[in-house]
C-alpha positions in Angstrom: 107.8 -39.9 43.1 107.0 -37.3 40.7 108.7 -37.2 37.3 112.5 -36.9 37.1 112.9 -34.0 34.7 116.4 -34.0 35.0 116.7 -37.1 33.0 116.3 -35.3 29.7 119.8 -34.3 29.4 121.1 -38.0 29.7 118.5 -38.7 27.0 120.4 -35.9 25.0 123.6 -37.3 25.6 122.6 -40.8 24.9 120.9 -39.5 21.6 124.5 -38.2 20.8 125.9 -41.7 20.9 124.4 -41.8 17.3 125.2 -38.5 15.8 121.8 -37.0 17.0 121.5 -33.5 18.4 118.6 -31.4 19.6 116.5 -29.6 16.9 116.5 -26.5 18.7 119.2 -24.9 21.1 119.0 -25.9 25.0 119.5 -22.4 26.0 116.1 -21.0 25.7 117.4 -17.4 25.4 118.6 -18.2 21.7 115.2 -19.1 20.6 114.0 -15.3 20.1 116.8 -14.7 17.7 116.3 -17.8 15.7 112.7 -17.1 15.6 113.5 -13.5 14.2 115.4 -15.2 11.5 113.1 -17.6 10.2 109.6 -15.8 10.7 108.2 -13.0 8.9 108.6 -9.3 10.7 104.8 -9.0 11.2 104.5 -12.4 13.3 107.7 -12.2 15.2 107.1 -8.4 15.7 103.9 -9.5 17.6 105.1 -12.0 19.7 108.6 -10.5 20.6 107.5 -6.7 20.5 106.6 -4.9 23.9 105.0 -1.4 25.1 106.5 1.7 24.0 110.7 1.5 23.7 110.5 -1.9 25.6 111.7 -0.6 28.8 109.2 -2.8 30.9 110.4 -6.1 28.8 114.2 -5.2 29.9 113.1 -4.6 33.4 111.4 -7.9 33.9 114.5 -9.5 32.8 116.8 -7.3 34.9 114.9 -8.0 38.0 115.4 -11.5 37.6 118.9 -11.4 36.8 119.7 -9.0 39.7 118.5 -11.8 42.2 121.4 -14.5 42.2 120.9 -17.9 43.8 122.9 -18.8 46.9 123.6 -22.7 46.7 123.4 -24.8 49.9 125.8 -27.7 49.8 125.5 -31.5 51.8 121.8 -31.6 51.5 120.3 -35.0 50.3 118.7 -33.9 46.8 119.0 -37.7 45.7 115.3 -38.0 45.3 113.5 -34.9 43.8 110.1 -34.2 43.4 108.9 -31.1 41.2 105.2 -31.9 42.0 103.1 -29.0 43.5 99.5 -28.4 44.5 98.1 -25.2 42.9 94.3 -24.2 43.0 93.4 -27.7 44.4 94.9 -29.2 41.4 98.0 -31.8 41.5 100.5 -30.5 38.8 103.8 -32.5 37.9 106.0 -29.3 38.2 105.2 -25.4 38.8 104.4 -24.5 35.6 101.6 -23.8 33.4 101.6 -22.5 29.7 100.6 -18.9 29.7 97.6 -17.8 27.4 99.1 -16.2 24.4 96.7 -15.4 21.2 96.8 -15.6 17.6 99.1 -18.7 17.7 98.3 -19.4 14.0 100.6 -16.7 13.1 103.3 -18.9 14.5 102.7 -22.0 13.2 99.4 -23.8 11.3 98.7 -26.2 14.1 98.3 -23.4 16.3 96.8 -23.3 19.8 96.0 -27.1 19.3 99.8 -28.2 18.8 100.6 -25.9 22.2 98.1 -27.8 24.1 98.8 -31.3 22.9 102.4 -30.4 23.6 101.4 -29.3 27.3 99.1 -32.3 27.9 101.6 -34.8 26.6 103.9 -33.4 29.5 101.2 -32.9 31.8 101.2 -29.3 32.2 98.3 -27.1 32.3 97.8 -25.2 29.2 95.6 -21.8 29.4 93.8 -21.1 26.3 93.5 -17.6 25.5 90.3 -16.0 24.5 92.0 -14.3 21.4 92.9 -17.7 19.8 93.1 -19.0 16.2 91.1 -22.1 17.5 87.9 -22.5 18.9 87.9 -23.5 22.6 86.0 -26.9 21.8 88.7 -27.9 19.4 91.6 -27.2 21.5 89.8 -29.2 24.4 89.4 -32.0 22.0 93.1 -32.2 21.5 93.9 -32.2 24.7 91.8 -35.4 25.9 91.5 -35.1 29.8 94.5 -33.0 30.4 94.4 -29.9 32.9 93.4 -26.8 31.0 92.2 -23.3 32.1 90.5 -20.5 30.1 91.9 -17.0 29.9 89.2 -14.6 29.6 89.5 -11.1 27.9 86.5 -9.4 29.6 84.1 -8.4 26.9 81.7 -5.4 26.9 78.8 -7.4 25.9 78.0 -9.4 29.3 76.0 -12.1 27.1 79.2 -12.7 24.9 81.1 -13.1 28.4 78.4 -15.7 30.0 78.4 -17.7 26.5 82.2 -17.9 26.7 82.1 -19.2 30.5 79.3 -21.5 29.4 81.2 -22.7 26.6 84.6 -23.1 28.5 82.7 -25.1 31.3 81.4 -27.6 28.7 84.6 -28.0 27.1 86.3 -29.0 30.6 88.5 -25.9 31.2 88.5 -26.1 35.0 90.3 -22.8 36.0 89.3 -19.1 35.1 92.2 -16.5 34.3 90.9 -13.0 33.8 93.1 -10.7 32.1 92.5 -7.2 33.4 95.9 -5.3 32.2 94.4 -5.1 28.7 91.3 -2.8 29.0 93.2 -1.0 25.6 95.9 -2.0 23.6 99.1 -0.7 24.5 101.3 1.8 22.0 103.3 -1.1 20.3 105.8 0.5 17.7 107.0 -3.0 16.3 103.1 -3.7 15.3 102.5 -0.2 14.6 105.7 0.3 11.9 104.3 -3.0 10.3 100.6 -1.6 10.8 100.2 -5.3 11.6 97.0 -6.4 13.9 95.6 -9.8 13.0 92.4 -9.3 14.4 91.5 -6.9 11.7 91.9 -10.0 8.9 89.8 -12.2 11.3 92.7 -14.0 12.9 92.8 -14.5 16.6 88.9 -14.3 16.4 87.8 -17.7 16.4 86.4 -18.1 19.9 84.1 -14.9 19.2 83.2 -15.9 15.6 82.0 -19.2 16.6 80.0 -17.9 19.6 76.0 -17.9 19.4 76.0 -14.8 21.6 78.7 -12.9 19.5 76.4 -13.9 16.1 73.3 -12.8 17.5 74.4 -9.2 17.3 75.1 -9.7 13.6 72.8 -8.6 10.6 74.5 -11.6 8.5 76.4 -14.6 9.1 80.3 -14.0 9.8 81.0 -15.6 6.4 78.9 -13.6 4.4 80.1 -10.0 6.0 83.3 -10.7 7.6 83.8 -6.9 8.0 81.2 -6.3 9.7 82.2 -9.3 12.4 85.5 -7.8 12.7 84.0 -4.4 13.7 81.7 -6.2 16.4 84.7 -7.9 17.7 86.6 -4.6 18.0 83.9 -2.9 19.6 83.5 -5.3 22.5 86.9 -6.8 22.7 87.8 -4.9 25.9 85.9 -2.9 28.2 87.6 0.1 30.0 84.9 1.2 32.0 85.0 -2.1 34.3 85.4 -2.1 37.9 85.8 -4.4 40.9 82.1 -4.7 41.9 81.7 -6.1 38.1 83.8 -9.3 39.3 80.7 -10.6 40.7 79.2 -11.6 37.4 82.3 -13.6 36.9 81.7 -15.4 40.3 77.9 -15.7 39.4 78.9 -17.4 36.4 81.9 -19.5 37.0 82.0 -22.3 39.8 85.8 -23.3 39.6 88.8 -21.3 40.6 89.0 -17.6 39.3 92.3 -16.3 39.1 93.0 -12.2 38.3 96.1 -11.6 35.5 97.9 -8.6 35.7 98.1 -7.5 39.4 101.2 -5.7 40.2 100.0 -3.4 43.3 99.4 -5.1 47.0 96.2 -3.1 47.1 95.0 -4.6 43.8 95.9 -8.0 45.3 93.7 -7.3 48.6 90.7 -6.0 46.5 90.8 -9.5 44.5 90.8 -11.5 47.8 88.2 -9.0 48.9 86.0 -9.8 46.1 86.2 -13.6 46.4 88.9 -14.6 44.1 91.0 -17.5 44.3 94.5 -16.2 43.1 96.3 -13.8 41.2 99.0 -13.4 38.6 101.9 -10.8 39.1 102.5 -9.9 35.7 102.7 -6.9 33.5 101.9 -9.0 30.3 105.5 -9.5 29.7 106.1 -5.8 29.1 103.4 -5.4 26.5 101.1 -3.1 28.2 102.5 -0.4 30.0 106.0 1.3 28.9 107.8 2.1 32.3 106.1 -0.2 34.4 107.4 -2.0 37.7 109.1 -5.1 36.8 107.1 -8.3 37.7 109.3 -9.9 39.9 110.0 -6.3 41.6 106.2 -6.5 42.6 105.9 -10.1 43.2 107.2 -10.1 47.1 105.1 -7.1 47.8 102.1 -8.9 46.3 102.9 -12.1 48.2 103.5 -10.4 51.7 100.1 -8.6 51.1 97.8 -11.8 50.1 99.9 -14.7 50.2 98.0 -16.4 53.1 94.6 -15.9 51.3 95.2 -16.4 47.6 97.3 -18.6 45.1 100.1 -16.0 44.1 101.1 -17.0 40.5 104.0 -15.1 38.2 104.8 -14.4 34.6 106.8 -11.9 32.7 110.4 -12.3 32.1 110.6 -16.0 32.7 112.9 -17.5 30.2 115.3 -20.3 32.0 114.9 -22.8 34.8 116.7 -20.7 37.4 114.4 -17.8 36.5 111.6 -20.3 37.6 113.7 -21.1 41.0 113.8 -17.1 41.4 110.0 -16.8 41.3 109.5 -19.5 43.5 112.0 -18.1 46.1 110.2 -14.5 45.7 107.0 -16.4 46.8 105.0 -17.6 43.4 103.5 -20.9 44.0 103.9 -21.7 40.2 104.9 -19.8 37.0 103.4 -19.3 33.7 105.7 -19.4 30.8 104.9 -17.2 27.7 107.0 -16.1 24.5 109.5 -19.1 24.7 106.9 -21.9 24.2 105.6 -19.7 21.2 108.9 -19.4 19.8 109.3 -23.4 20.0 105.9 -23.6 18.4 107.1 -21.4 15.3 110.3 -23.3 15.0 109.1 -26.5 15.4 105.6 -27.1 16.1 104.3 -29.2 19.0 107.9 -30.9 19.0 109.0 -27.2 19.7 106.7 -26.5 22.7 107.6 -30.0 24.1 111.3 -29.2 23.6 110.7 -25.9 25.6 108.9 -27.6 28.7 111.4 -30.2 29.0 114.3 -28.0 28.6 113.0 -25.5 31.1 111.8 -28.4 33.7 115.0 -30.2 33.4 116.9 -27.0 34.2 114.6 -26.2 37.0 115.2 -29.6 38.4 119.1 -29.2 38.2 119.2 -25.7 39.6 116.8 -27.4 42.8 119.2 -30.0 43.4 122.7 -28.3 43.1 121.0 -25.2 45.2 120.1 -28.2 47.7 116.6 -28.4 47.6 114.5 -31.8 46.9 111.2 -29.9 46.1 110.1 -26.4 45.3 108.3 -26.2 48.5 111.6 -25.6 50.6 112.7 -22.7 48.2 112.4 -19.0 50.1 113.8 -15.8 50.2 116.6 -17.0 52.0 118.2 -18.7 48.9 118.6 -15.4 46.9 120.6 -12.2 47.3 120.2 -9.0 45.3 122.8 -7.7 43.3 123.6 -4.1 44.2 122.0 -1.9 41.5 
């Protein structure tokens, strides 16, 4: 049997017998407001902020809230098992921690703390290329736990190859390639504070520690940090990339490759034709295209187009256990969780991230059971209705 995630609620109630209450709210939608109160406007704006006026982030939430669960009664949900197989990997629940860069702006333990929390709960951790901690150090913090590497595909193919070689050597098993950030979007919360951590050499750890990156510098990073930052800015992303370029990645990575940021069914078909293993239906949490289609509205069309050929994952707007249920019902195999765990990290380090994972999966476990399901595998479109707009 899988882990009994719902038992977390009894643990909380039993701890209450001694007067102890959880350090963080168990309603994960409250974490953003707490983070806003406790952290500086630059870091908070960078994590909580979105493209333009925030319309896409709001649409992500609205698309999930518009869909309502229709519970079924008198089904045997006594023994539940949330475990799933994703990309050939056995996971204890249909959840991974999404790649989020620059976590040192939230907590000094940064990516290592989030990775340890994921490892402790058995959930895959996806490390961002733009992390504040070199990938080898994060791998060490995780032992042999499941870890995936997210690539911001750099302009310099030697740096790309070097990143893939390092990730493989450090035990990262799945490559997640983010396609929706060939340029940084217009983000007013960051612009109003003139806040971009990369320009201060924060979030550049994988680059500054990379031999292929260093080979392009006249002096070592510590001797001329500004030149290193400018080289980073020059190669971070490449708006000229097209579908045939995926061959370079396929030739240099022997594990599964997942393309993140797919919203159009035709792009999902192109991913399948290019020999990819999966897609993440995502609009970067509303951070890239203001006015974009909500990720949950794009999900069913992508599943319909390629669900039989590719593993379809989902992120953008997920805050609660019932959101995960809805994503599964719309056809996602698993969900990537972003901002909530980052708020947990900012508020309480590794323990905060573990709290978020356990709350989310306890709520998912209970939502499944109370809706008449003992496993994620039986959830489908018939379990939802859509509110009239």
